[in-house]
MDTraj code that builds the backbone (N, CA, C; nanometers):
import mdtraj as md
import numpy as np

residues = "MET THR VAL THR GLU PHE GLN SER TRP VAL THR ILE VAL GLY GLY VAL ILE ALA ALA GLY GLY VAL LEU ILE ALA SER PHE LYS ALA LEU THR GLU TRP ARG ARG ALA THR GLN GLN ARG GLU GLU GLU LEU LYS GLN ARG GLN ARG GLU PHE ARG HIS LYS GLN ALA THR PHE ALA ARG GLU LEU ILE ARG GLU VAL PHE SER ASP PRO LYS ALA ARG ALA GLY LEU LYS MET LEU ASP TRP LEU SER ALA GLU TYR ILE ASP ASP ASP GLY SER THR HIS ARG ILE ARG ARG GLU ASP LEU GLN PRO ALA LEU ARG THR CYS ASP LEU SER PHE THR GLY ALA HIS LYS PHE ILE ARG THR ARG PHE GLU ALA LEU TYR ASP TYR LEU GLU GLN ILE GLU GLN LEU ILE GLY LEU GLU VAL ILE ASN PHE GLU ASP ILE GLU THR ALA PHE ARG TYR TYR MET VAL ARG ALA LEU ARG PRO GLN ILE ARG HIS PHE ASP PHE LEU ASP TYR TYR ASP TYR PRO ARG ALA LYS TRP PHE LEU LEU ARG PHE GLU GLY LYS GLU LYS LYS PRO GLU GLU PRO THR SER".split()
xyz = np.array([
    [0.1577, -11.5900, -13.8282],
    [0.1496, -11.4313, -13.7942],
    [0.2624, -11.3522, -13.8653],
    [0.1987, -11.2361, -13.8931],
    [0.2939, -11.1658, -13.9683],
    [0.3347, -11.0418, -13.8578],
    [0.4341, -10.9504, -13.9199],
    [0.4902, -10.8531, -13.8327],
    [0.3712, -10.7609, -13.8262],
    [0.2815, -10.7254, -13.8981],
    [0.1886, -10.6319, -13.9009],
    [0.0892, -10.6914, -13.8011],
    [0.0614, -10.8276, -13.8152],
    [-0.0518, -10.8696, -13.7310],
    [0.0183, -10.8589, -13.5747],
    [0.1377, -10.9100, -13.5643],
    [0.2105, -10.8902, -13.4227],
    [0.2065, -10.7571, -13.3835],
    [0.2327, -10.6508, -13.4621],
    [0.2574, -10.5262, -13.4107],
    [0.0842, -10.4709, -13.3762],
    [-0.0126, -10.5178, -13.4377],
    [-0.1263, -10.4911, -13.3861],
    [-0.1773, -10.5613, -13.2785],
    [-0.1568, -10.6782, -13.2456],
    [-0.1599, -10.7603, -13.1170],
    [-0.0939, -10.6826, -13.0069],
    [0.0219, -10.6358, -13.0388],
    [0.1021, -10.5591, -12.9270],
    [0.0262, -10.4572, -12.8942],
    [-0.0363, -10.3450, -12.9724],
    [-0.0863, -10.2438, -12.9811],
    [-0.2071, -10.2411, -12.8846],
    [-0.2899, -10.3652, -12.9209],
    [-0.4213, -10.3987, -12.8570],
    [-0.3823, -10.4435, -12.7148],
    [-0.2756, -10.5287, -12.7000],
    [-0.2485, -10.5519, -12.5627],
    [-0.1968, -10.4660, -12.4827],
    [-0.0997, -10.3673, -12.5336],
    [-0.0686, -10.2592, -12.4663],
    [-0.1592, -10.1655, -12.4255],
    [-0.2756, -10.1452, -12.5191],
    [-0.3796, -10.0675, -12.4876],
    [-0.4887, -10.1027, -12.3697],
    [-0.4944, -10.2393, -12.3874],
    [-0.5819, -10.3150, -12.2666],
    [-0.4788, -10.3090, -12.1573],
    [-0.3565, -10.3054, -12.1364],
    [-0.2751, -10.3058, -12.0213],
    [-0.2950, -10.1813, -11.9726],
    [-0.2760, -10.0673, -12.0550],
    [-0.2775, -9.9243, -12.0209],
    [-0.4134, -9.8875, -11.9436],
    [-0.5215, -9.9328, -12.0233],
    [-0.6564, -9.9066, -11.9546],
    [-0.6762, -9.9741, -11.8579],
    [-0.6424, -10.0870, -11.8217],
    [-0.6275, -10.1696, -11.6941],
    [-0.5660, -10.0842, -11.5737],
    [-0.4250, -10.0288, -11.6127],
    [-0.3761, -9.9572, -11.5262],
    [-0.4400, -9.8061, -11.4878],
    [-0.4882, -9.7601, -11.5888],
    [-0.5725, -9.6411, -11.5584],
    [-0.7074, -9.6792, -11.4649],
    [-0.7627, -9.7913, -11.5010],
    [-0.8571, -9.8130, -11.4048],
    [-0.8125, -9.8389, -11.2742],
    [-0.7167, -9.9312, -11.2600],
    [-0.6545, -9.9604, -11.1093],
    [-0.6226, -9.8215, -11.0439],
    [-0.5403, -9.7230, -11.1351],
    [-0.4979, -9.6112, -11.0622],
    [-0.6297, -9.5248, -11.0257],
    [-0.7420, -9.5062, -11.1199],
    [-0.8596, -9.4428, -11.0953],
    [-0.9168, -9.5248, -10.9397],
    [-0.9278, -9.6449, -10.9384],
    [-0.9956, -9.6926, -10.8301],
    [-0.9174, -9.6662, -10.6918],
    [-0.7670, -9.6839, -10.7057],
    [-0.6811, -9.6393, -10.5986],
    [-0.7213, -9.5190, -10.5588],
    [-0.7167, -9.3862, -10.6508],
    [-0.7141, -9.2684, -10.6235],
    [-0.8652, -9.2462, -10.5476],
    [-0.9840, -9.2965, -10.5972],
    [-1.0927, -9.2912, -10.5672],
    [-1.1088, -9.3480, -10.4039],
    [-1.0397, -9.4674, -10.3928],
    [-1.0516, -9.5240, -10.2722],
    [-0.9679, -9.4093, -10.1547],
    [-0.8478, -9.3864, -10.2067],
    [-0.7865, -9.2752, -10.1277],
    [-0.8640, -9.1663, -10.0699],
    [-0.9261, -9.0745, -10.1637],
    [-1.0089, -8.9890, -10.1685],
    [-1.1257, -9.0015, -10.0639],
    [-1.1609, -9.1395, -10.0691],
    [-1.2823, -9.1551, -9.9799],
    [-1.2327, -9.1663, -9.8339],
    [-1.1145, -9.2406, -9.8384],
    [-1.0507, -9.2519, -9.6889],
    [-1.0252, -9.1064, -9.6445],
    [-0.9794, -9.0174, -9.7204],
    [-0.9495, -8.8918, -9.6640],
    [-1.0543, -8.7999, -9.6281],
    [-1.1733, -8.8322, -9.7259],
    [-1.2804, -8.7549, -9.6852],
    [-1.3465, -8.7951, -9.5548],
    [-1.3511, -8.9392, -9.5276],
    [-1.3842, -8.9922, -9.3990],
    [-1.3057, -8.9372, -9.2799],
    [-1.1646, -8.9570, -9.3166],
    [-1.0727, -8.8883, -9.2116],
    [-1.1152, -8.7433, -9.1684],
    [-1.1557, -8.6652, -9.2719],
    [-1.1479, -8.5109, -9.2305],
    [-1.2821, -8.5082, -9.1686],
    [-1.3828, -8.5760, -9.2018],
    [-1.5349, -8.5882, -9.1284],
    [-1.4992, -8.6031, -8.9820],
    [-1.4161, -8.7305, -8.9632],
    [-1.3972, -8.7774, -8.7891],
    [-1.3192, -8.6605, -8.7398],
    [-1.2264, -8.5980, -8.8145],
    [-1.1695, -8.4624, -8.7530],
    [-1.2427, -8.3947, -8.7041],
    [-1.3403, -8.3475, -8.7982],
    [-1.4274, -8.2428, -8.7752],
    [-1.5223, -8.2641, -8.6690],
    [-1.5753, -8.4008, -8.6449],
    [-1.6538, -8.4480, -8.5544],
    [-1.5791, -8.4155, -8.4268],
    [-1.4653, -8.4890, -8.4084],
    [-1.3809, -8.4605, -8.2819],
    [-1.3427, -8.3238, -8.2659],
    [-1.3178, -8.2214, -8.3439],
    [-1.3142, -8.0795, -8.2997],
    [-1.4529, -8.0151, -8.2388],
    [-1.5503, -8.0703, -8.3054],
    [-1.6784, -8.0206, -8.2710],
    [-1.6837, -8.0790, -8.1054],
    [-1.6686, -8.2029, -8.0951],
    [-1.6700, -8.2619, -7.9611],
    [-1.6051, -8.1666, -7.8792],
    [-1.4731, -8.1368, -7.9060],
    [-1.3674, -8.0793, -7.8204],
    [-1.4250, -7.9307, -7.7955],
    [-1.4983, -7.8495, -7.8834],
    [-1.5212, -7.7291, -7.8575],
    [-1.6713, -7.7467, -7.7915],
    [-1.7431, -7.8474, -7.7923],
    [-1.8683, -7.8525, -7.7162],
    [-1.8246, -7.8728, -7.5836],
    [-1.7265, -7.9569, -7.5367],
    [-1.6730, -7.9650, -7.4290],
    [-1.6174, -7.8319, -7.3545],
    [-1.5482, -7.7414, -7.4329],
    [-1.5008, -7.6419, -7.3953],
    [-1.5965, -7.5243, -7.3670],
    [-1.7127, -7.5521, -7.4372],
    [-1.8279, -7.4726, -7.4071],
    [-1.8893, -7.4945, -7.2597],
    [-1.9147, -7.6309, -7.2467],
    [-1.9710, -7.6635, -7.1069],
    [-1.8716, -7.6400, -7.0152],
    [-1.7441, -7.6514, -7.0328],
    [-1.6553, -7.6155, -6.9188],
    [-1.6507, -7.4639, -6.8747],
    [-1.6662, -7.3842, -6.9931],
    [-1.6671, -7.2309, -6.9747],
    [-1.7751, -7.1923, -6.8942],
    [-1.9042, -7.2703, -6.9577],
    [-2.0302, -7.2208, -6.8883],
    [-2.0122, -7.2643, -6.7173],
    [-1.9694, -7.3735, -6.6985],
    [-1.9546, -7.4334, -6.5444],
    [-1.8729, -7.3210, -6.4595],
    [-1.7530, -7.2647, -6.5309],
    [-1.6702, -7.1644, -6.4570],
    [-1.7403, -7.0534, -6.4631],
    [-1.8295, -6.9975, -6.5629],
    [-1.8778, -6.8982, -6.5489],
    [-1.9951, -6.8833, -6.4388],
    [-2.0610, -7.0170, -6.4159],
    [-2.1667, -7.0195, -6.3016],
    [-2.1021, -7.0189, -6.1698],
    [-1.9822, -7.0784, -6.1469],
    [-1.8950, -7.0585, -6.0270],
    [-1.8891, -6.9201, -6.0096],
    [-1.8369, -6.8581, -6.1113],
    [-1.8096, -6.7058, -6.0868],
    [-1.9114, -6.6274, -6.0177],
    [-2.0260, -6.6392, -6.1141],
    [-2.1693, -6.5743, -6.0536],
    [-2.1898, -6.6225, -5.9284],
    [-2.1766, -6.7367, -5.8790],
    [-2.2435, -6.7893, -5.7517],
    [-2.1293, -6.7495, -5.6228],
    [-2.0034, -6.7210, -5.6738],
    [-1.8974, -6.6888, -5.5698],
    [-1.8730, -6.5393, -5.5588],
    [-1.9444, -6.4605, -5.6462],
    [-1.9473, -6.3293, -5.6255],
    [-2.0366, -6.2981, -5.5039],
    [-1.9905, -6.2369, -5.4025],
    [-2.0528, -6.1965, -5.2893],
    [-2.1890, -6.1170, -5.3362],
    [-2.1771, -6.0115, -5.4176],
    [-2.2874, -5.9078, -5.4468],
    [-2.3773, -6.0016, -5.5235],
    [-2.3428, -6.0483, -5.6567],
    [-2.4341, -6.1438, -5.7291],
    [-2.5296, -6.2384, -5.6465],
    [-2.4306, -6.3104, -5.5419],
    [-2.5062, -6.4405, -5.4887],
    [-2.5962, -6.3612, -5.3903],
    [-2.5728, -6.2453, -5.3239],
    [-2.6846, -6.1835, -5.2265],
    [-2.7917, -6.1399, -5.3154],
    [-2.7790, -6.1100, -5.4518],
    [-2.9071, -6.0838, -5.5253],
    [-2.9923, -6.1808, -5.5647],
    [-2.9011, -6.3161, -5.5761],
    [-2.9847, -6.4275, -5.6034],
    [-3.0598, -6.4606, -5.4670],
    [-2.9870, -6.4675, -5.3503],
    [-3.0556, -6.5108, -5.2442],
    [-3.1677, -6.4162, -5.2110],
    [-3.1648, -6.2708, -5.2191],
    [-3.3044, -6.1946, -5.2384],
    [-3.4249, -6.2553, -5.3047],
    [-3.3801, -6.3048, -5.4105],
    [-3.4973, -6.3699, -5.4925],
    [-3.5559, -6.4849, -5.4380],
    [-3.4906, -6.5681, -5.3620],
    [-3.5447, -6.6797, -5.2949],
    [-3.5678, -6.6690, -5.1617],
    [-3.5201, -6.5953, -5.0491],
    [-3.5535, -6.5791, -4.9280],
    [-3.6541, -6.4712, -4.8781],
    [-3.7589, -6.5071, -4.8097],
    [-3.8584, -6.4026, -4.7601],
    [-3.7976, -6.2895, -4.6858],
    [-3.6802, -6.3373, -4.6045],
    [-3.6167, -6.2159, -4.5021],
    [-3.4718, -6.2841, -4.4829],
    [-3.3643, -6.2011, -4.4834],
    [-3.2477, -6.2428, -4.4324],
    [-3.1621, -6.1068, -4.3995],
    [-3.0496, -6.1615, -4.3160],
    [-2.9644, -6.0429, -4.2744],
    [-2.8421, -6.0544, -4.3790],
    [-2.7921, -5.9332, -4.4114],
    [-2.6939, -5.9082, -4.5088],
    [-2.5756, -5.8227, -4.4569],
    [-2.4592, -5.8416, -4.4696],
    [-2.3531, -5.7416, -4.4163],
    [-2.3149, -5.6579, -4.5386],
    [-2.3025, -5.5192, -4.5257],
    [-2.2418, -5.4568, -4.6193],
    [-2.1042, -5.4590, -4.6298],
    [-2.0402, -5.3669, -4.7301],
    [-1.9114, -5.3622, -4.7418],
    [-1.8461, -5.2809, -4.6287],
    [-1.9437, -5.1975, -4.5725],
    [-1.8743, -5.1335, -4.4659],
    [-1.9102, -5.1861, -4.3262],
    [-1.9463, -5.3062, -4.3397],
    [-1.9653, -5.3752, -4.1910],
    [-2.1356, -5.3581, -4.1334],
    [-2.2091, -5.2589, -4.2000],
    [-2.3443, -5.2342, -4.1495],
    [-2.4187, -5.3490, -4.1851],
    [-2.5171, -5.3813, -4.1142],
    [-2.6127, -5.4951, -4.1408],
    [-2.7589, -5.4379, -4.1819],
    [-2.7948, -5.5272, -4.2761],
    [-2.9402, -5.4912, -4.3428],
    [-3.0061, -5.6104, -4.3170],
    [-3.1622, -5.6196, -4.2689],
    [-3.2429, -5.6743, -4.2548],
    [-3.3203, -5.6733, -4.4001],
    [-3.3271, -5.7607, -4.5007],
    [-3.3908, -5.7372, -4.6420],
    [-3.5067, -5.8460, -4.6219],
    [-3.6246, -5.7854, -4.6734],
    [-3.7312, -5.8653, -4.6725],
    [-3.7825, -5.8575, -4.8281],
    [-3.8541, -5.9536, -4.8621],
    [-3.8730, -5.9550, -4.9942],
    [-3.9552, -5.8377, -5.0443],
    [-4.0419, -5.7693, -4.9792],
    [-4.1330, -5.6837, -4.9951],
    [-4.0399, -5.5572, -5.0114],
    [-3.8967, -5.5625, -4.9594],
    [-3.8153, -5.4523, -4.9743],
    [-3.7583, -5.4203, -5.1135],
    [-3.7563, -5.5234, -5.2003],
    [-3.7025, -5.5314, -5.3317],
    [-3.7710, -5.4255, -5.4081],
    [-3.8929, -5.4291, -5.4386],
    [-3.9550, -5.3527, -5.5539],
    [-3.9152, -5.2024, -5.5111],
    [-3.9340, -5.1304, -5.3879],
    [-3.9329, -5.0098, -5.3491],
    [-3.7646, -4.9583, -5.4006],
    [-3.6776, -5.0881, -5.3656],
    [-3.5316, -5.0449, -5.3995],
    [-3.5093, -5.0336, -5.5165],
    [-3.5851, -5.1049, -5.6171],
    [-3.5499, -5.1156, -5.7712],
    [-3.6379, -5.0288, -5.8570],
    [-3.7090, -4.9160, -5.7759],
    [-3.7938, -4.8473, -5.8407],
    [-3.7089, -4.7431, -5.9516],
    [-3.7522, -4.6745, -6.0247],
    [-3.6838, -4.5992, -6.1324],
    [-3.7189, -4.4623, -6.1084],
    [-3.8080, -4.4083, -6.0281],
    [-3.8523, -4.2848, -5.9989],
    [-3.8279, -4.2626, -5.8516],
    [-3.8318, -4.1297, -5.8149],
    [-3.8320, -4.0786, -5.6594],
    [-3.6985, -4.1485, -5.6177],
    [-3.5538, -4.1025, -5.6546],
    [-3.4302, -4.1876, -5.6261],
    [-3.3878, -4.1441, -5.5070],
    [-3.4365, -4.1334, -5.3984],
    [-3.3863, -4.1114, -5.2544],
    [-3.4126, -4.2378, -5.1934],
    [-3.3040, -4.3069, -5.1552],
    [-3.2904, -4.4459, -5.1052],
    [-3.2403, -4.4375, -4.9534],
    [-3.2883, -4.5422, -4.8962],
    [-3.2321, -4.5974, -4.7642],
    [-3.0895, -4.6657, -4.7652],
    [-3.0182, -4.6755, -4.6909],
    [-2.9027, -4.7623, -4.7012],
    [-2.9469, -4.9062, -4.7498],
    [-3.0370, -4.9669, -4.6890],
    [-3.0841, -5.0900, -4.7381],
    [-3.1226, -5.1075, -4.8734],
    [-3.1941, -4.9832, -4.9193],
    [-3.2440, -4.9823, -5.0460],
    [-3.1142, -4.9897, -5.1524],
    [-3.0100, -4.9146, -5.1122],
    [-2.8936, -4.9053, -5.2089],
    [-2.8062, -5.0318, -5.2052],
    [-2.8010, -5.0966, -5.0793],
    [-2.7557, -5.2279, -5.0750],
    [-2.8351, -5.3314, -5.1737],
    [-2.9748, -5.3097, -5.1855],
    [-3.0157, -5.4051, -5.2815],
    [-2.9806, -5.3981, -5.4144],
    [-2.9895, -5.2505, -5.4461],
    [-2.9765, -5.2035, -5.5958],
    [-2.8134, -5.2469, -5.6333],
    [-2.7234, -5.2374, -5.5577],
    [-2.5836, -5.2718, -5.5939],
    [-2.5975, -5.4295, -5.5925],
    [-2.6720, -5.4974, -5.5299],
    [-2.6339, -5.6646, -5.5487],
    [-2.7048, -5.6962, -5.6908],
    [-2.8400, -5.6295, -5.7113],
    [-2.8786, -5.6565, -5.8263],
    [-2.8147, -5.5985, -5.9335],
    [-2.7720, -5.4950, -5.9448],
    [-2.6563, -5.4394, -6.0430],
    [-2.5690, -5.5439, -6.0725],
    [-2.5093, -5.5996, -5.9753],
    [-2.4060, -5.6998, -5.9793],
    [-2.4549, -5.8047, -6.0769],
    [-2.5531, -5.8699, -6.0190],
    [-2.6198, -5.9620, -6.0766],
    [-2.6526, -5.9537, -6.2337],
    [-2.7493, -5.8344, -6.2523],
    [-2.7598, -5.7975, -6.3802],
    [-2.6453, -5.7785, -6.4930],
    [-2.5265, -5.7296, -6.4281],
    [-2.4141, -5.7232, -6.5047],
    [-2.3706, -5.8523, -6.5578],
    [-2.3721, -5.9659, -6.4690],
    [-2.3367, -6.1012, -6.5087],
    [-2.4318, -6.1423, -6.5934],
    [-2.5791, -6.1277, -6.5800],
    [-2.6632, -6.1723, -6.6945],
    [-2.6414, -6.1175, -6.8286],
    [-2.5993, -5.9894, -6.8200],
    [-2.5787, -5.9282, -6.9541],
    [-2.4761, -5.9892, -7.0255],
    [-2.3559, -6.0351, -6.9615],
    [-2.2425, -6.0988, -7.0294],
    [-2.2791, -6.2494, -7.0552],
    [-2.3636, -6.3006, -6.9708],
    [-2.4000, -6.4472, -7.0036],
    [-2.4726, -6.4579, -7.1242],
    [-2.5845, -6.3577, -7.1546],
    [-2.6736, -6.3457, -7.2596],
    [-2.5860, -6.3047, -7.4017],
    [-2.4921, -6.2229, -7.3631],
    [-2.3782, -6.2003, -7.4879],
    [-2.3035, -6.3023, -7.5321],
    [-2.2633, -6.4028, -7.4274],
    [-2.1835, -6.5021, -7.4513],
    [-2.2721, -6.6006, -7.5382],
    [-2.3996, -6.6322, -7.4961],
    [-2.4784, -6.7201, -7.5422],
    [-2.5293, -6.6776, -7.6678],
    [-2.5521, -6.5458, -7.7232],
    [-2.5774, -6.5013, -7.8578],
    [-2.4474, -6.5382, -7.9576],
    [-2.3304, -6.5054, -7.8965],
    [-2.2009, -6.5569, -7.9794],
    [-2.1814, -6.6950, -8.0033],
    [-2.2468, -6.7645, -7.9256],
    [-2.2208, -6.9355, -7.9153],
    [-2.1201, -6.9690, -7.8562],
    [-2.0618, -6.8731, -7.7613],
    [-1.9475, -6.9221, -7.6711],
    [-2.0165, -7.0072, -7.5643],
    [-2.1116, -6.9931, -7.5365],
    [-2.1701, -7.1144, -7.4352],
    [-2.3011, -7.1205, -7.4758],
    [-2.3491, -7.2332, -7.4372],
    [-2.4999, -7.2659, -7.4748],
    [-2.5863, -7.2654, -7.3359],
    [-2.7062, -7.2033, -7.3738],
    [-2.8150, -7.1738, -7.2517],
    [-2.8294, -7.3041, -7.1774],
    [-2.8380, -7.4257, -7.2495],
    [-2.8729, -7.5374, -7.1918],
    [-2.7628, -7.5775, -7.0728],
    [-2.6445, -7.5267, -7.0950],
    [-2.5269, -7.5622, -7.0164],
    [-2.5483, -7.4934, -6.8581],
    [-2.6400, -7.3687, -6.8807],
    [-2.6494, -7.2803, -6.7555],
    [-2.7994, -7.2726, -6.7112],
    [-2.8766, -7.3161, -6.7898],
    [-3.0197, -7.3090, -6.7603],
    [-3.0558, -7.3504, -6.6307],
    [-3.0109, -7.4877, -6.5922],
    [-3.0279, -7.5473, -6.4466],
    [-3.0014, -7.4831, -6.3400],
    [-2.8741, -7.4012, -6.3411],
    [-2.8186, -7.3298, -6.2329],
    [-2.8949, -7.2171, -6.2126],
    [-2.9627, -7.1392, -6.3071],
    [-3.0233, -7.0058, -6.2980],
    [-3.1977, -7.0294, -6.2955],
    [-3.2517, -7.1364, -6.3453],
    [-3.3976, -7.1541, -6.3603],
    [-3.4566, -7.1201, -6.2202],
    [-3.4161, -7.1645, -6.1328],
    [-3.4695, -7.1485, -6.0012],
    [-3.4957, -7.0023, -5.9776],
    [-3.3739, -6.9356, -5.9649],
    [-3.3637, -6.7935, -5.9478],
    [-3.4388, -6.6938, -6.0352],
    [-3.4172, -6.7341, -6.1701],
    [-3.4721, -6.6486, -6.2886],
    [-3.6525, -6.6802, -6.2851],
    [-3.6755, -6.7730, -6.2479],
    [-3.8239, -6.7910, -6.2289],
    [-3.8882, -6.6982, -6.1229],
    [-3.8001, -6.6939, -6.0117],
    [-3.8453, -6.6181, -5.9020],
    [-3.8463, -6.4830, -5.9394],
    [-3.7340, -6.4279, -6.0096],
    [-3.7418, -6.2887, -6.0669],
    [-3.8547, -6.2684, -6.1506],
    [-3.9275, -6.3388, -6.2120],
    [-4.0181, -6.3060, -6.3009],
    [-4.1370, -6.2889, -6.2218],
    [-4.1568, -6.2880, -6.1007],
    [-4.2710, -6.2888, -6.0112],
    [-4.3309, -6.1220, -6.0406],
    [-4.4333, -6.1237, -6.0573],
    [-4.5208, -5.9917, -6.0779],
    [-4.4792, -5.8886, -5.9636],
    [-4.4669, -5.9113, -5.8381],
    [-4.4235, -5.8441, -5.7005],
    [-4.3125, -5.7633, -5.7386],
    [-4.2133, -5.8008, -5.8117],
    [-4.0968, -5.7358, -5.8299],
    [-4.0818, -5.6990, -5.9845],
    [-4.0538, -5.5545, -6.0157],
    [-4.0833, -5.5355, -6.1521],
    [-3.9387, -5.5117, -6.2033],
    [-3.8571, -5.6172, -6.2381],
    [-3.7336, -5.6315, -6.2714],
    [-3.7228, -5.5502, -6.4016],
    [-3.8128, -5.5906, -6.5100],
    [-3.8100, -5.5361, -6.6404],
    [-3.8158, -5.3792, -6.6400],
    [-3.8823, -5.3198, -6.5503],
    [-3.8830, -5.1763, -6.5304],
    [-3.7308, -5.1197, -6.5228],
    [-3.6642, -5.1842, -6.4448],
    [-3.5364, -5.1455, -6.3951],
    [-3.4386, -5.1933, -6.5035],
    [-3.4691, -5.3001, -6.5463],
    [-3.3392, -5.3317, -6.6782],
    [-3.3641, -5.2383, -6.7989],
    [-3.4950, -5.2139, -6.8002],
    [-3.5349, -5.1097, -6.9404],
    [-3.4774, -4.9777, -6.8942],
    [-3.4957, -4.9189, -6.7825],
    [-3.4675, -4.7891, -6.7608],
    [-3.3231, -4.7847, -6.7542],
    [-3.2371, -4.8710, -6.6955],
    [-3.0833, -4.8794, -6.6674],
    [-3.0154, -4.9567, -6.7960],
    [-3.0861, -4.9632, -6.8885],
    [-3.0209, -5.0251, -7.0239],
    [-2.9488, -5.1749, -7.0029],
    [-3.0242, -5.2644, -6.9496],
    [-2.9642, -5.3975, -6.9314],
    [-3.0458, -5.4638, -7.0469],
    [-3.0678, -5.4655, -7.1754],
    [-3.1258, -5.5211, -7.2556],
    [-3.1104, -5.6962, -7.2789],
    [-2.9679, -5.7276, -7.2508],
    [-2.9519, -5.8594, -7.2507],
    [-3.0032, -5.9489, -7.1298],
    [-2.9818, -5.8744, -7.0152],
    [-3.0058, -5.9353, -6.8835],
    [-3.1972, -5.9471, -6.8965],
    [-3.2424, -5.8453, -6.9645],
    [-3.4021, -5.8792, -6.9635],
    [-3.4207, -6.0144, -7.0573],
    [-3.3375, -6.0045, -7.1725],
    [-3.3521, -6.1054, -7.2660],
    [-3.3188, -6.2476, -7.1969],
    [-3.2419, -6.2483, -7.1105],
    [-3.1880, -6.3900, -7.0401],
    [-3.3075, -6.4278, -6.9504],
    [-3.3773, -6.3086, -6.8832],
    [-3.4667, -6.3275, -6.7976],
    [-3.6042, -6.3715, -6.8848],
    [-3.6132, -6.3238, -6.9836],
    [-3.7474, -6.3786, -7.0743],
    [-3.7288, -6.5232, -7.1303],
    [-3.6029, -6.5717, -7.1208],
    [-3.5766, -6.7348, -7.1907],
    [-3.6572, -6.8129, -7.0669],
    [-3.6802, -6.7736, -6.9530],
    [-3.7195, -6.8609, -6.8300],
    [-3.8740, -6.8286, -6.8493],
    [-3.9490, -6.7554, -6.9169],
    [-4.0763, -6.7472, -6.9337],
    [-4.1426, -6.8448, -7.0283],
    [-4.0621, -6.9161, -7.0885],
    [-4.1129, -7.0453, -7.1670],
    [-4.1902, -7.0094, -7.2899],
    [-4.1559, -6.8952, -7.3377],
    [-4.2111, -6.8285, -7.4321],
    [-4.1470, -6.9185, -7.5781],
    [-4.2149, -6.9360, -7.6952],
    [-4.1357, -6.9834, -7.8217],
    [-4.0793, -6.8845, -7.8978],
    [-4.1262, -6.7754, -7.8908],
    [-4.0252, -6.6544, -7.9622],
    [-3.9587, -6.5904, -7.8902],
    [-3.8317, -6.5534, -7.9166],
    [-3.7369, -6.4931, -7.8285],
    [-3.7742, -6.3376, -7.8556],
    [-3.7438, -6.2741, -7.7704],
    [-3.7811, -6.1351, -7.7675],
    [-3.6759, -6.0796, -7.8860],
    [-3.6960, -5.9373, -7.9207],
    [-3.6113, -5.8988, -8.0339],
    [-3.4708, -5.8685, -7.9668],
    [-3.3697, -5.8951, -8.0354],
    [-3.2590, -5.9023, -8.0125],
    [-3.1771, -5.7886, -7.9986],
    [-3.1138, -5.7381, -7.8611],
    [-3.0627, -5.6155, -7.8607],
    [-2.9466, -5.5940, -7.9341],
    [-2.9253, -5.4496, -7.9668],
    [-2.8475, -5.4129, -8.0668],
    [-2.6992, -5.4082, -7.9853],
    [-2.6027, -5.4083, -8.0605],
    [-2.4606, -5.4225, -7.9857],
    [-2.4228, -5.2942, -7.9078],
])
top = md.Topology()
chain = top.add_chain()
for i, resn in enumerate(residues, 1):
    res = top.add_residue(resn, chain, resSeq=i)
    for name in ("N", "CA", "C"):
        top.add_atom(name, md.element.get_by_symbol(name[0]), res)
traj = md.Trajectory(xyz[None], top)
């Protein structure tokens, strides 16, 4: 073997070793990239689970807030009971029957009895909460599924034709509360989204 042949062999062997090193380095880099990608996916899934948990927790707190507010709670109770006694903020007592709700929620001839005023303020408090809830659903801060069960019973009763909540909601500008109620009609298509 001559020096030239030896140099040729060294060059060939060196090239093979360099190519092998490049292949090994490429394989190692690809493996690391896959591992990092998988780790990022797992971290993203974990963050999504944490966010979903926070959504459910916030929805539960919101439900608790609505049901613990005496005015909103009275509005919900009026949707359920045929007749019940309620104590007003000033200590006066009102016997509210279901048939008193529609006259109290009318949008014309705005002369009201004390009982009618009581009913209106209770439903206004409830509608204010429903406005907020629908806004939070629209912003995806909470999921409708997390609050649906707590409100379904009452909202289905609010949709009864004897009490025209939609007239009140339209007249006094509660578009999101109306939208929230319509979720319980079982329609496939959502109503037009209210403007901000």
